[in-house]
Every structure is written in C-alpha cells, then in structure tokens.
N, CA, C and O atoms as CSV, one atom per row, in Angstrom:
chain,resi,resn,atom,element,x,y,z
A,1,MET,N,N,0.768,-1.113,0.109
A,1,MET,CA,C,0.232,0.011,-0.220
A,1,MET,C,C,0.692,0.803,-0.526
A,1,MET,O,O,1.904,0.593,-0.578
A,2,THR,N,N,0.255,2.364,-0.995
A,2,THR,CA,C,1.200,3.593,-0.502
A,2,THR,C,C,0.922,4.408,0.011
A,2,THR,O,O,-0.250,4.781,0.054
A,3,THR,N,N,1.771,4.934,0.530
A,3,THR,CA,C,1.950,5.835,1.889
A,3,THR,C,C,1.816,7.366,1.647
A,3,THR,O,O,2.865,8.010,1.599
A,4,LEU,N,N,0.259,8.216,1.439
A,4,LEU,CA,C,0.581,9.505,1.572
A,4,LEU,C,C,0.926,10.483,2.151
A,4,LEU,O,O,0.396,10.609,3.255
A,5,THR,N,N,1.745,11.401,1.804
A,5,THR,CA,C,2.033,12.750,2.810
A,5,THR,C,C,1.305,13.767,1.649
A,5,THR,O,O,0.762,13.792,0.545
A,6,THR,N,N,1.846,14.771,3.077
A,6,THR,CA,C,0.808,15.961,2.377
A,6,THR,C,C,2.118,17.125,2.189
A,6,THR,O,O,3.168,17.140,2.832
A,7,TYR,N,N,1.800,17.825,1.384
A,7,TYR,CA,C,3.015,19.311,1.003
A,7,TYR,C,C,2.336,20.121,0.626
A,7,TYR,O,O,1.417,19.790,-0.122
A,8,PRO,N,N,2.507,21.474,0.982
A,8,PRO,CA,C,1.781,22.588,0.656
A,8,PRO,C,C,2.899,23.310,0.067
A,8,PRO,O,O,3.921,23.825,0.522
A,9,LEU,N,N,2.070,23.110,-1.794
A,9,LEU,CA,C,2.696,23.401,-3.126
A,9,LEU,C,C,1.888,24.945,-3.222
A,9,LEU,O,O,0.730,25.320,-3.041
A,10,ARG,N,N,3.228,25.625,-3.624
A,10,ARG,CA,C,3.261,27.296,-3.981
A,10,ARG,C,C,3.355,27.529,-5.512
A,10,ARG,O,O,4.414,27.437,-6.134
A,11,LEU,N,N,2.296,27.802,-6.001
A,11,LEU,CA,C,2.405,27.327,-7.514
A,11,LEU,C,C,2.116,29.351,-8.143
A,11,LEU,O,O,1.168,30.024,-7.738
A,12,PRO,N,N,2.956,29.762,-8.919
A,12,PRO,CA,C,2.359,31.115,-9.740
A,12,PRO,C,C,0.903,30.825,-10.018
A,12,PRO,O,O,0.531,29.790,-10.572
A,13,LYS,N,N,0.142,31.731,-9.632
A,13,LYS,CA,C,-1.427,32.074,-10.147
A,13,LYS,C,C,-1.527,31.257,-11.817
A,13,LYS,O,O,-2.386,30.519,-12.300
A,14,SER,N,N,-0.754,31.578,-12.140
A,14,SER,CA,C,-1.142,31.154,-13.912
A,14,SER,C,C,-0.627,29.966,-14.334
A,14,SER,O,O,-0.665,29.590,-15.506
A,15,ILE,N,N,-0.093,29.292,-13.327
A,15,ILE,CA,C,0.283,27.807,-13.568
A,15,ILE,C,C,-0.588,27.043,-12.844
A,15,ILE,O,O,-0.916,25.999,-13.407
A,16,LYS,N,N,-1.073,27.251,-11.744
A,16,LYS,CA,C,-2.299,26.956,-11.013
A,16,LYS,C,C,-3.128,26.644,-11.909
A,16,LYS,O,O,-3.514,25.505,-12.175
A,17,ALA,N,N,-3.616,28.203,-12.702
A,17,ALA,CA,C,-4.603,28.292,-13.424
A,17,ALA,C,C,-4.730,27.507,-14.803
A,17,ALA,O,O,-5.861,27.362,-15.267
A,18,ALA,N,N,-3.797,27.071,-15.380
A,18,ALA,CA,C,-3.716,26.521,-16.498
A,18,ALA,C,C,-3.630,24.903,-15.975
A,18,ALA,O,O,-4.004,24.079,-16.810
A,19,ALA,N,N,-3.200,24.418,-14.751
A,19,ALA,CA,C,-2.904,22.944,-14.059
A,19,ALA,C,C,-4.770,22.972,-13.900
A,19,ALA,O,O,-5.486,22.032,-14.243
A,20,GLU,N,N,-5.135,23.932,-13.464
A,20,GLU,CA,C,-6.384,23.483,-13.166
A,20,GLU,C,C,-7.412,22.998,-14.488
A,20,GLU,O,O,-7.893,21.868,-14.562
A,21,LYS,N,N,-7.661,24.183,-15.592
A,21,LYS,CA,C,-8.106,23.902,-16.647
A,21,LYS,C,C,-7.638,22.824,-17.191
A,21,LYS,O,O,-8.531,22.403,-17.926
A,22,LEU,N,N,-6.322,21.831,-17.262
A,22,LEU,CA,C,-6.158,20.943,-17.654
A,22,LEU,C,C,-6.682,19.538,-17.160
A,22,LEU,O,O,-7.034,18.496,-17.714
A,23,SER,N,N,-6.576,19.969,-15.932
A,23,SER,CA,C,-7.008,18.625,-14.806
A,23,SER,C,C,-8.596,18.629,-15.201
A,23,SER,O,O,-9.287,17.611,-15.169
A,24,LYS,N,N,-9.088,19.965,-15.590
A,24,LYS,CA,C,-10.697,19.095,-15.352
A,24,LYS,C,C,-10.869,18.946,-16.566
A,24,LYS,O,O,-11.974,18.455,-16.794
A,25,ALA,N,N,-10.148,19.190,-17.646
A,25,ALA,CA,C,-10.315,18.436,-19.086
A,25,ALA,C,C,-9.845,17.168,-19.080
A,25,ALA,O,O,-10.190,16.187,-19.738
A,26,ASP,N,N,-9.143,17.291,-18.381
A,26,ASP,CA,C,-8.545,15.459,-18.344
A,26,ASP,C,C,-9.867,14.765,-17.131
A,26,ASP,O,O,-10.149,13.569,-17.214
A,27,GLY,N,N,-10.379,15.422,-16.362
A,27,GLY,CA,C,-11.492,14.700,-15.493
A,27,GLY,C,C,-10.547,14.168,-14.472
A,27,GLY,O,O,-10.671,12.999,-14.105
A,28,THR,N,N,-9.486,15.035,-13.919
A,28,THR,CA,C,-9.059,14.320,-12.749
A,28,THR,C,C,-9.011,15.785,-11.731
A,28,THR,O,O,-9.109,16.865,-12.315
A,29,SER,N,N,-8.883,15.770,-10.452
A,29,SER,CA,C,-8.496,16.596,-10.128
A,29,SER,C,C,-7.054,17.175,-9.993
A,29,SER,O,O,-6.116,16.699,-10.631
A,30,LEU,N,N,-6.944,18.049,-9.278
A,30,LEU,CA,C,-5.948,18.949,-9.466
A,30,LEU,C,C,-4.774,18.437,-9.065
A,30,LEU,O,O,-3.697,18.395,-9.660
A,31,ASN,N,N,-5.118,18.005,-7.869
A,31,ASN,CA,C,-3.771,16.857,-6.859
A,31,ASN,C,C,-3.531,15.503,-7.648
A,31,ASN,O,O,-2.429,14.985,-7.828
A,32,GLN,N,N,-4.572,15.090,-8.024
A,32,GLN,CA,C,-4.356,13.708,-8.760
A,32,GLN,C,C,-3.096,14.398,-10.145
A,32,GLN,O,O,-1.956,13.944,-10.236
A,33,PHE,N,N,-3.724,15.698,-11.231
A,33,PHE,CA,C,-2.977,15.682,-12.065
A,33,PHE,C,C,-1.651,16.243,-11.588
A,33,PHE,O,O,-0.634,16.051,-12.254
A,34,VAL,N,N,-1.628,17.058,-10.244
A,34,VAL,CA,C,-0.449,17.474,-9.966
A,34,VAL,C,C,0.697,16.226,-9.675
A,34,VAL,O,O,1.880,16.296,-10.009
A,35,ALA,N,N,0.261,15.443,-9.198
A,35,ALA,CA,C,0.786,14.085,-8.257
A,35,ALA,C,C,1.225,13.275,-9.765
A,35,ALA,O,O,2.332,12.738,-9.810
A,36,THR,N,N,0.367,13.222,-10.902
A,36,THR,CA,C,0.605,12.505,-12.183
A,36,THR,C,C,1.732,13.049,-12.566
A,36,THR,O,O,2.677,12.275,-12.721
A,37,ALA,N,N,1.943,14.476,-12.818
A,37,ALA,CA,C,2.890,15.852,-13.591
A,37,ALA,C,C,4.199,15.568,-12.470
A,37,ALA,O,O,5.328,15.344,-12.906
A,38,VAL,N,N,4.056,15.586,-11.736
A,38,VAL,CA,C,5.261,14.811,-10.922
A,38,VAL,C,C,6.251,13.538,-11.193
A,38,VAL,O,O,7.433,13.497,-11.534
A,39,ALA,N,N,5.088,12.295,-10.844
A,39,ALA,CA,C,5.530,10.777,-11.158
A,39,ALA,C,C,6.130,10.917,-12.555
A,39,ALA,O,O,7.295,10.534,-12.667
A,40,GLU,N,N,5.278,11.600,-14.074
A,40,GLU,CA,C,6.219,11.865,-15.012
A,40,GLU,C,C,7.462,12.566,-15.103
A,40,GLU,O,O,8.371,12.107,-15.796
A,41,LYS,N,N,7.611,13.840,-14.345
A,41,LYS,CA,C,8.857,14.255,-14.577
A,41,LYS,C,C,10.148,13.554,-14.027
A,41,LYS,O,O,11.273,13.889,-14.397
A,42,ILE,N,N,9.892,12.502,-13.064
A,42,ILE,CA,C,10.575,11.878,-12.062
A,42,ILE,C,C,11.652,10.756,-13.300
A,42,ILE,O,O,12.857,10.541,-13.435
A,43,ALA,N,N,10.109,10.188,-14.138
A,43,ALA,CA,C,10.444,8.758,-14.626
A,43,ALA,C,C,11.175,9.561,-16.103
A,43,ALA,O,O,11.841,8.828,-16.835
A,44,VAL,N,N,11.037,10.901,-16.452
A,44,VAL,CA,C,11.732,11.452,-17.484
A,44,VAL,C,C,13.299,11.375,-17.087
A,44,VAL,O,O,14.258,10.876,-17.677
A,45,MET,N,N,13.177,12.099,-15.796
A,45,MET,CA,C,14.902,12.241,-15.488
A,45,MET,C,C,15.383,10.985,-14.873
A,45,MET,O,O,16.587,10.986,-14.617
A,46,GLU,N,N,14.699,9.876,-14.566
A,46,GLU,CA,C,15.540,8.978,-14.178
A,46,GLU,C,C,15.676,7.834,-15.508
A,46,GLU,O,O,16.419,6.860,-15.396
A,47,THR,N,N,15.046,8.029,-16.484
A,47,THR,CA,C,15.361,7.573,-17.679
A,47,THR,C,C,16.531,8.131,-18.437
A,47,THR,O,O,17.257,7.342,-19.041
A,48,ALA,N,N,16.787,9.454,-18.460
A,48,ALA,CA,C,17.588,10.488,-18.576
A,48,ALA,C,C,18.972,9.587,-18.007
A,48,ALA,O,O,20.032,9.379,-18.597
A,49,ALA,N,N,18.493,9.100,-16.509
A,49,ALA,CA,C,19.775,8.966,-16.066
A,49,ALA,C,C,20.409,7.634,-16.378
A,49,ALA,O,O,21.629,7.465,-16.353
A,50,PHE,N,N,19.393,6.543,-16.719
A,50,PHE,CA,C,19.749,4.921,-16.894
A,50,PHE,C,C,20.410,5.018,-18.520
A,50,PHE,O,O,21.063,4.141,-19.085
A,51,PHE,N,N,20.063,6.207,-18.996
A,51,PHE,CA,C,20.771,5.614,-20.549
A,51,PHE,C,C,22.124,6.600,-20.541
A,51,PHE,O,O,23.056,6.391,-21.318
A,52,GLU,N,N,22.126,7.663,-19.605
A,52,GLU,CA,C,23.256,8.770,-19.224
A,52,GLU,C,C,24.494,7.163,-19.247
A,52,GLU,O,O,25.318,6.875,-20.114
A,53,ALA,N,N,24.140,6.375,-17.883
A,53,ALA,CA,C,24.489,5.453,-17.462
A,53,ALA,C,C,24.952,4.224,-18.614
A,53,ALA,O,O,25.878,3.431,-18.439
A,54,ARG,N,N,24.475,4.259,-19.261
A,54,ARG,CA,C,24.384,2.914,-20.070
A,54,ARG,C,C,25.299,3.241,-21.059
A,54,ARG,O,O,26.198,2.475,-21.406
A,55,ALA,N,N,25.011,4.935,-21.780
A,55,ALA,CA,C,26.135,5.251,-22.805
A,55,ALA,C,C,27.786,5.213,-22.352
A,55,ALA,O,O,28.738,5.003,-23.103
A,56,GLY,N,N,27.820,5.514,-20.724
A,56,GLY,CA,C,29.385,5.474,-20.093
A,56,GLY,C,C,29.650,4.027,-20.281
A,56,GLY,O,O,30.476,3.693,-21.131
A,57,ARG,N,N,29.078,3.204,-19.627
A,57,ARG,CA,C,29.445,1.728,-19.279
A,57,ARG,C,C,29.720,1.227,-21.044
A,57,ARG,O,O,30.625,0.407,-21.191
A,58,ALA,N,N,29.040,1.655,-22.224
A,58,ALA,CA,C,29.501,1.618,-23.193
A,58,ALA,C,C,30.913,2.344,-24.053
A,58,ALA,O,O,31.476,1.889,-25.048
A,59,ARG,N,N,31.210,3.508,-23.348
A,59,ARG,CA,C,32.301,4.573,-24.020
A,59,ARG,C,C,33.063,3.915,-23.202
A,59,ARG,O,O,34.121,3.929,-23.832
A,60,ALA,N,N,33.396,3.013,-21.675
A,60,ALA,CA,C,34.376,2.719,-20.892
A,60,ALA,C,C,34.817,1.436,-21.687
A,60,ALA,O,O,35.980,1.034,-21.651
A,61,ARG,N,N,33.804,0.801,-22.422
A,61,ARG,CA,C,34.132,-0.648,-22.939
A,61,ARG,C,C,34.506,-0.370,-24.404
A,61,ARG,O,O,34.876,-1.372,-25.015
A,62,ALA,N,N,34.485,0.889,-25.157
A,62,ALA,CA,C,35.240,1.112,-26.523
A,62,ALA,C,C,36.404,1.150,-25.993
A,62,ALA,O,O,37.311,0.373,-26.291
A,63,THR,N,N,36.512,2.427,-24.818
A,63,THR,CA,C,37.886,2.658,-24.899
A,63,THR,C,C,38.754,1.893,-24.884
A,63,THR,O,O,39.726,2.035,-25.626
A,64,ARG,N,N,38.612,0.649,-23.844
A,64,ARG,CA,C,39.309,-0.275,-23.023
A,64,ARG,C,C,39.298,-1.380,-25.044
A,64,ARG,O,O,40.159,-2.258,-25.095
A,65,GLY,N,N,38.887,-1.307,-25.649
A,65,GLY,CA,C,38.470,-1.684,-26.738
A,65,GLY,C,C,37.596,-3.086,-27.225
A,65,GLY,O,O,37.895,-3.822,-28.165
A,66,GLU,N,N,36.583,-3.208,-26.421
A,66,GLU,CA,C,35.987,-4.122,-26.201
A,66,GLU,C,C,35.136,-4.075,-26.980
A,66,GLU,O,O,34.763,-2.922,-27.193
A,67,PRO,N,N,34.288,-5.339,-27.905
A,67,PRO,CA,C,33.329,-5.001,-28.974
A,67,PRO,C,C,32.514,-4.861,-28.223
A,67,PRO,O,O,32.450,-5.282,-27.068
A,68,SER,N,N,31.302,-3.823,-29.213
A,68,SER,CA,C,30.270,-3.679,-28.626
A,68,SER,C,C,29.161,-4.595,-28.871
A,68,SER,O,O,29.346,-5.227,-29.910
A,69,ALA,N,N,28.020,-4.898,-28.246
A,69,ALA,CA,C,27.405,-5.866,-28.377
A,69,ALA,C,C,26.609,-5.688,-29.711
A,69,ALA,O,O,26.300,-6.548,-30.536
A,70,LEU,N,N,26.303,-4.038,-29.703
A,70,LEU,CA,C,25.402,-4.202,-30.980
A,70,LEU,C,C,26.331,-4.320,-32.121
A,70,LEU,O,O,25.905,-5.118,-32.957
A,71,MET,N,N,27.275,-3.873,-32.375
A,71,MET,CA,C,28.112,-4.694,-33.637
A,71,MET,C,C,28.196,-6.007,-33.813
A,71,MET,O,O,28.289,-6.584,-34.896
A,72,ALA,N,N,28.142,-6.791,-32.067
A,72,ALA,CA,C,28.332,-8.238,-32.316
A,72,ALA,C,C,26.963,-8.563,-33.000
A,72,ALA,O,O,26.990,-9.229,-34.035
A,73,ILE,N,N,26.105,-8.256,-32.634
A,73,ILE,CA,C,24.826,-8.935,-33.264
A,73,ILE,C,C,24.532,-8.407,-34.529
A,73,ILE,O,O,23.895,-9.040,-35.371
A,74,LEU,N,N,25.027,-7.121,-34.724
A,74,LEU,CA,C,24.755,-6.563,-36.618
A,74,LEU,C,C,25.806,-7.070,-37.460
A,74,LEU,O,O,25.751,-6.982,-38.687
A,75,SER,N,N,27.020,-7.741,-36.666
A,75,SER,CA,C,27.952,-8.759,-37.623
A,75,SER,C,C,27.864,-9.976,-38.020
A,75,SER,O,O,28.465,-10.493,-38.961
A,76,ARG,N,N,26.621,-10.757,-36.836
A,76,ARG,CA,C,26.308,-12.152,-37.187
A,76,ARG,C,C,25.917,-12.257,-38.510
A,76,ARG,O,O,25.276,-11.411,-39.134
A,77,THR,N,N,26.365,-13.435,-38.961
A,77,THR,CA,C,26.393,-14.640,-40.365
A,77,THR,C,C,25.362,-15.592,-40.058
A,77,THR,O,O,24.779,-16.282,-40.893
A,78,ASP,N,N,25.063,-15.595,-38.159
A,78,ASP,CA,C,24.398,-17.217,-38.895
A,78,ASP,C,C,23.180,-16.835,-38.592
A,78,ASP,O,O,22.791,-15.675,-38.729
A,79,GLY,N,N,22.185,-18.186,-37.970
A,79,GLY,CA,C,21.132,-17.460,-38.253
A,79,GLY,C,C,20.167,-18.129,-39.724
A,79,GLY,O,O,20.449,-18.811,-40.710
A,80,GLU,N,N,18.725,-17.370,-39.082
A,80,GLU,CA,C,17.730,-17.861,-40.585
A,80,GLU,C,C,17.728,-16.461,-41.292
A,80,GLU,O,O,17.828,-15.435,-40.619
A,81,PRO,N,N,17.613,-16.429,-42.658
A,81,PRO,CA,C,17.304,-15.864,-43.347
A,81,PRO,C,C,16.216,-14.746,-43.229
A,81,PRO,O,O,15.162,-15.078,-42.687
A,82,PRO,N,N,16.348,-13.461,-43.672
A,82,PRO,CA,C,14.918,-12.560,-43.122
A,82,PRO,C,C,13.804,-12.929,-43.800
A,82,PRO,O,O,13.971,-13.240,-44.980
A,83,ARG,N,N,12.381,-12.983,-43.216
A,83,ARG,CA,C,11.546,-13.110,-43.804
A,83,ARG,C,C,11.009,-12.445,-44.639
A,83,ARG,O,O,11.417,-11.314,-44.903
A,84,GLU,N,N,10.056,-12.954,-45.193
A,84,GLU,CA,C,9.550,-12.215,-46.146
A,84,GLU,C,C,8.859,-10.518,-45.886
A,84,GLU,O,O,7.792,-10.315,-45.306
A,85,GLY,N,N,9.759,-9.430,-46.467
A,85,GLY,CA,C,9.286,-8.075,-46.386
A,85,GLY,C,C,9.996,-7.543,-45.106
A,85,GLY,O,O,9.720,-6.460,-44.589
A,86,ASP,N,N,11.050,-8.513,-44.591
A,86,ASP,CA,C,12.161,-8.059,-43.696
A,86,ASP,C,C,13.618,-7.679,-44.191
A,86,ASP,O,O,14.446,-7.197,-43.419
A,87,GLU,N,N,13.892,-7.943,-45.610
A,87,GLU,CA,C,14.902,-7.779,-46.576
A,87,GLU,C,C,15.208,-6.399,-46.576
A,87,GLU,O,O,14.394,-5.497,-46.773
A,88,LEU,N,N,16.597,-6.255,-46.313
A,88,LEU,CA,C,17.055,-5.171,-46.555
A,88,LEU,C,C,16.963,-4.273,-47.732
A,88,LEU,O,O,16.964,-4.855,-48.817
A,89,PRO,N,N,16.882,-2.951,-47.752
A,89,PRO,CA,C,16.762,-2.323,-49.263
A,89,PRO,C,C,17.683,-2.594,-50.028
A,89,PRO,O,O,18.595,-3.219,-49.487
A,90,GLU,N,N,17.836,-2.326,-51.290
A,90,GLU,CA,C,18.524,-2.451,-52.241
A,90,GLU,C,C,19.559,-1.375,-52.105
A,90,GLU,O,O,19.184,-0.210,-51.971
A,91,GLY,N,N,20.905,-1.693,-52.131
A,91,GLY,CA,C,21.968,-0.692,-51.974
A,91,GLY,C,C,22.236,-0.060,-50.521
A,91,GLY,O,O,22.675,1.085,-50.408
A,92,HIS,N,N,21.939,-0.892,-49.397
A,92,HIS,CA,C,21.697,-0.909,-48.276
A,92,HIS,C,C,23.067,-0.898,-47.873
A,92,HIS,O,O,23.761,-1.782,-48.375
A,93,GLN,N,N,23.860,0.245,-46.739
A,93,GLN,CA,C,25.376,-0.290,-46.595
A,93,GLN,C,C,25.221,-0.619,-45.043
A,93,GLN,O,O,24.281,-0.160,-44.395
A,94,SER,N,N,26.021,-1.292,-44.586
A,94,SER,CA,C,25.854,-2.294,-43.434
A,94,SER,C,C,26.769,-1.163,-42.322
A,94,SER,O,O,27.764,-0.488,-42.586
A,95,LEU,N,N,26.067,-1.266,-41.143
A,95,LEU,CA,C,26.980,-0.473,-40.111
A,95,LEU,C,C,27.709,-0.832,-39.763
A,95,LEU,O,O,28.669,-0.067,-39.666
A,96,ALA,N,N,27.905,-2.371,-39.249
A,96,ALA,CA,C,29.202,-3.461,-39.127
A,96,ALA,C,C,30.077,-3.120,-40.325
A,96,ALA,O,O,30.704,-2.396,-39.551
A,97,ALA,N,N,30.489,-3.014,-41.078
A,97,ALA,CA,C,31.516,-2.825,-42.591
A,97,ALA,C,C,31.604,-1.797,-42.892
A,97,ALA,O,O,31.295,-1.719,-44.081
A,98,PRO,N,N,31.956,-0.539,-42.353
A,98,PRO,CA,C,31.437,0.599,-43.489
A,98,PRO,C,C,32.008,0.529,-44.954
A,98,PRO,O,O,33.196,0.289,-45.168
A,99,ALA,N,N,31.233,0.720,-45.790
A,99,ALA,CA,C,32.060,0.426,-47.473
A,99,ALA,C,C,33.115,1.426,-47.701
A,99,ALA,O,O,33.124,2.652,-47.592
A,100,VAL,N,N,33.871,0.687,-47.997
A,100,VAL,CA,C,35.433,1.508,-48.513
A,100,VAL,C,C,35.075,2.360,-50.040
A,100,VAL,O,O,34.272,2.008,-50.904
A,101,LYS,N,N,35.796,3.351,-50.029
A,101,LYS,CA,C,35.731,3.908,-51.444
A,101,LYS,C,C,36.993,3.438,-52.046
A,101,LYS,O,O,38.012,3.235,-51.385
A,102,PRO,N,N,36.911,3.298,-53.118
A,102,PRO,CA,C,37.477,2.809,-54.597
A,102,PRO,C,C,39.109,4.312,-54.456
A,102,PRO,O,O,39.204,5.538,-54.528
A,103,ALA,N,N,39.753,3.479,-54.299
A,103,ALA,CA,C,41.176,4.223,-54.413
A,103,ALA,C,C,41.149,5.663,-55.344
A,103,ALA,O,O,41.505,6.722,-54.827
A,104,ALA,N,N,40.780,5.609,-56.491
A,104,ALA,CA,C,40.717,6.808,-57.147
A,104,ALA,C,C,39.336,7.658,-56.581
A,104,ALA,O,O,39.167,8.877,-56.595
A,105,ALA,N,N,38.771,7.006,-56.275
A,105,ALA,CA,C,37.759,8.012,-55.652
A,105,ALA,C,C,37.908,8.853,-55.059
A,105,ALA,O,O,37.322,9.914,-55.273
A,106,ARG,N,N,39.304,8.553,-53.469
A,106,ARG,CA,C,39.538,8.668,-52.722
A,106,ARG,C,C,40.653,9.738,-52.726
A,106,ARG,O,O,40.909,10.567,-51.853
A,107,ARG,N,N,41.410,9.469,-54.219
A,107,ARG,CA,C,42.386,10.728,-54.453
A,107,ARG,C,C,41.617,11.903,-55.638
A,107,ARG,O,O,42.035,13.052,-55.780
A,108,ARG,N,N,40.979,11.587,-56.052
A,108,ARG,CA,C,39.573,12.632,-56.113
A,108,ARG,C,C,39.503,14.001,-55.406
A,108,ARG,O,O,39.720,15.147,-55.801
A,109,ARG,N,N,39.048,13.371,-53.977
A,109,ARG,CA,C,38.878,14.452,-53.006
A,109,ARG,C,C,39.314,14.612,-52.290
A,109,ARG,O,O,38.740,14.979,-51.265
A,110,SER,N,N,40.893,14.403,-52.385
A,110,SER,CA,C,42.046,14.702,-51.223
A,110,SER,C,C,42.311,15.709,-50.789
A,110,SER,O,O,42.731,16.006,-49.671
A,111,THR,N,N,42.012,16.495,-51.922
A,111,THR,CA,C,42.643,18.262,-51.877
A,111,THR,C,C,41.240,18.683,-51.532
A,111,THR,O,O,40.371,17.912,-51.938
A,112,PRO,N,N,40.863,19.674,-50.913
A,112,PRO,CA,C,39.612,20.715,-50.234
A,112,PRO,C,C,39.458,21.331,-51.632
A,112,PRO,O,O,40.523,21.442,-52.238
A,113,PRO,N,N,38.416,21.732,-52.236
A,113,PRO,CA,C,38.433,23.002,-53.096
A,113,PRO,C,C,38.407,24.180,-52.911
A,113,PRO,O,O,37.618,24.598,-52.064
A,114,THR,N,N,39.208,25.061,-53.594
A,114,THR,CA,C,39.815,25.973,-52.847
A,114,THR,C,C,38.253,27.344,-53.495
A,114,THR,O,O,37.501,27.154,-54.450
A,115,ILE,N,N,38.269,28.751,-52.414
A,115,ILE,CA,C,37.192,29.320,-52.239
A,115,ILE,C,C,37.400,30.474,-52.895
A,115,ILE,O,O,38.280,31.026,-52.234
A,116,PRO,N,N,37.177,31.026,-53.612
A,116,PRO,CA,C,38.158,32.706,-53.281
A,116,PRO,C,C,38.080,33.462,-52.774
A,116,PRO,O,O,36.931,33.401,-52.336
A,117,PRO,N,N,38.799,34.860,-52.195
A,117,PRO,CA,C,38.338,35.301,-50.993
A,117,PRO,C,C,37.553,36.675,-51.016
A,117,PRO,O,O,37.655,37.620,-51.799
A,118,ALA,N,N,36.842,36.516,-50.055
A,118,ALA,CA,C,35.841,37.361,-50.406
A,118,ALA,C,C,36.201,39.062,-50.544
A,118,ALA,O,O,36.897,39.706,-49.759
A,119,THR,N,N,35.612,39.497,-51.599
A,119,THR,CA,C,35.727,41.229,-51.628
A,119,THR,C,C,35.212,41.663,-51.148
A,119,THR,O,O,34.025,41.339,-51.127
A,120,ALA,N,N,35.718,42.838,-50.306
A,120,ALA,CA,C,35.037,43.759,-49.317
A,120,ALA,C,C,34.396,44.791,-50.184
A,120,ALA,O,O,34.899,45.515,-51.043
A,121,PRO,N,N,33.288,44.698,-49.799
A,121,PRO,CA,C,32.073,46.076,-50.274
A,121,PRO,C,C,32.203,47.280,-50.092
A,121,PRO,O,O,32.107,47.694,-48.937
A,122,THR,N,N,32.469,48.237,-51.210
A,122,THR,CA,C,32.998,49.549,-51.333
A,122,THR,C,C,31.750,50.291,-51.174
A,122,THR,O,O,30.643,49.795,-51.381
A,123,ASN,N,N,32.018,51.828,-50.696
A,123,ASN,CA,C,31.446,52.801,-50.513
A,123,ASN,C,C,31.426,53.608,-51.001
A,123,ASN,O,O,31.079,54.691,-50.530
A,124,LYS,N,N,31.875,53.357,-52.410
A,124,LYS,CA,C,31.975,54.710,-53.409
A,124,LYS,C,C,30.572,54.766,-53.737
A,124,LYS,O,O,29.993,53.679,-53.758
A,125,PRO,N,N,29.737,56.058,-54.062
A,125,PRO,CA,C,28.441,56.321,-54.767
A,125,PRO,C,C,28.286,55.556,-56.210
A,125,PRO,O,O,27.262,55.699,-56.878
C-alpha cells in the first residue's frame, strides 16, 4: 500500500490556473493531475540517467577496445534468413562494415576545393 504525505505547494497563479484547466479537461482532480505530472517528470529524469549510465559503460568498453554488443549482433552471419518483407533495401550499407571507397575516388577528393576570397564591399557612390 502506498503511503501518502501532504506537501503545501506554492504555484504562480498562471500555472495553477492552467493546471486546473487541464485537470478539469482530463477529468481528474488538481491534486491527482499534479501528482501525475511529478511522477512523469521523475520517470523522464530517471530514464535519462539510466541511458547516460548505459552510454558511459559503453564508452568505457570502447575505450578498453572491447567490441560493442550491438556491433556483434549486427555483424552476425549465422541464423535464419529474413522473413518476407524484412529484407534490407537495395543498396543498403551495413553499419558493421562501412563501405570503403575505391582508391580513385579517395584521390579525387584528397584536396579540398579552393574558395575565392571574399571581396570587401566598397562605399563608393
């Protein structure tokens, strides 16, 4: 069973009026509306913290040179072929093995294009 506590909440009049309007449209009491809003905010913040922790662990593994689980799954060659409708589109490039450009294409783009210098505007009539 959930233990309830009270908390005197001070809201600016405009926010309270908007919350009352929305809670009425939602068919809930102002108290329930505010409690739900707080619960949603907590869920958002905890979810963000969870994914930040996951990303931190993944970055640490990458720093140590350990392969990522995602890349291991994406580069698998065993298993069943895709079911009808689940095939990759024509020309799909795998994330696991990026396409290598031919040497000729790499040479053509080895030097950046030159951009002419901008000319300063003149104030002559």
